N, C-alpha and C positions, 0 to 999 in steps of 0.2 A: 490426299485426295479422297480416295475411296476408303470406305470402311472396310470392305471386303479384301482389298490387297492384304491387310494384316492377317485376314483368315488364312489366306494362302501361306503366309510366313508360319503361322503357328501350325496349320492343319494338314500340310502335305506330307503324307505319311502313305506308305506302300499299303494298299489294301493285301489282306491275306489271300492266298492264291485261290481260294475257293469263293472269295466274295466277289460280287460284281464290281465292275471298273470304279476306281475311286472317285472319278470325276464324271459329270453328266455330258459335257461337251457343249453346254449352252453358249450360244453366241446370238443373242437378241438383238434386233435392230436399236439403235439409239432412239428412235422416233417412238418406240414401244414404251419408253418411260412415261410418255404422255406429257412431258414438261421439260422446259430447258432450267437447268439448275447450275449455280456455281457456289461450291460450298468448301468450307475448310474443316478438317477433322482431326481429332487426336485419338489414335488408335491404342489399345492397350491389349495385348495378347497374353493369356495365362495358360501354360500347359506344364505339366511335370514340375511343378515348383519354380519354374523359370517365369519372368515377366519381360516382354518386349514391347517397345514403345515406338510409335512412328507419327509423324504429323503428315497430312495428306491434304492436297488442293484437288478437288474434282470439278470438272465442267461437263456437262452433258448438254448437247445441242441436238435437233433432230438428226443431223447429218453425221454427228462424231461424238466419241466419249474421249476425253483428255484427261489424265492423271499425272500428278508428280508427288512422289513420296519423299519426304526428308527426314534424316536421323541426325541429331546433333548438328543441325543446321545445313547439312550437306545433301544434296540430291543422291539418293540411292536407287530410285526406279522412275521410269516414265513410260507411259503407256498411251498410245492413240489407236482407236478403233473407228472405222468409217463405216460400219455395218458389213463391210465385206472381207477388209483384211486388218488384221492386228499387227502393229509394229510397237516394238518395246526397246527400252535401253535399261540396263542394270549395272550397278557399281560392281566391280570385281569382288568385293568384300561381302555382297548380299549372299546369303546362303543359296546354294544351287537348287534347294527345293522350292524357292520362289520362282514360280513360272507365270509368264504374263497370261496364258489362257486361264490359269487357276485364278488369278486376280480378277480377271475380267468376269469370269463365272460367279465368284463369290459376291462380287460388287452387284451383279445382276440379281442373283438370289436375294439379296438384302434390300435393294432399292426399286427394282422394277415391280409393277402390278402382278399380284398373284395370278391373275386370268393370263397375262402374257407368259408368264412362266409355265403355267399349267399346259398351254398349246405346245410348248417346245420340250416338255419332258419325255424321255424314252419310257417305253413300256415298263410297267412295275413302279414306277415312281408317282408320286401325287404330291400336291401342295394343298395346305388347308390354311386358311385365315380367319380367326375368330377375334374379333375386337383389336386389340393390340398385339396379338400374338400370332405368329406364322409358323406352321410346323411343315417340314418336308419329310415325306415318307418314302420308304422302299418297301413296298408290299405293305404289311401291317406294323410295320417297326418305324418308330420316329428316329429319324437320323439327324435332324438338325432343328433347333428352337430359336426362334427370333422374337425378341420382345422388344417393343418400342415403347418410349415414354410419351411420344405425342404424335400428332399428324402435322403436315405430311412426314412420310418415312425418313426425309433428310432433314429432321429437326431433332432437337432434344439428345437423348441418349439411346443408343440401340445395343441391345446385349445378345450376341449370337453363342449359343451353346452347341457345339458339334459332339454329338454324343456317339458318333462313330470313331472319331479320332481324339477324343477327349481333351478339347481345348474349349477355351472361353474368349470371346472377342468382345470388348466394350469400345463402342465407338461413341465418342463425345463430339456433337457438332457444335462448331462457334457460332455464337449468337450473330444473326445478320446485322451489318451496319444499319444505323437508323439515322444516318446524316441527312 
């Protein structure tokens, strides 16, 4: 479904004890996306010489976000967020580091408009968008780079580099049906 869920697969790591919290706690309203979308994606996460892949179906409507993640044709993760409550299901074999809150946050950081994200960021964080590149900062330090191959953000290829946790997520969106 979402590109961002795989981010969580690759990127959930404990922050050093002196570091700010690992997650921002973002929970933006589905309507803040500004569009209704239904997309399929292929996610590839690279970290520490390991590559994990996942197919995702994502649907965002003004009142809800729904996502299903598949590995080897088997459902491994589902997520439903109505703007107030997040519910999820995960396959017992899915790594315990994959948390629904992280998946939702990563999805929103990648797909939602930068202006909506900026309004919800905690103090010390900021987001900048120049052309087809989005950068998330903590203070003056870049934490995440997101590069888009096309507009809208949910088309083409998206490459997210997490500089804090040293992983790379490549999201390939399936071409829409033209029937």
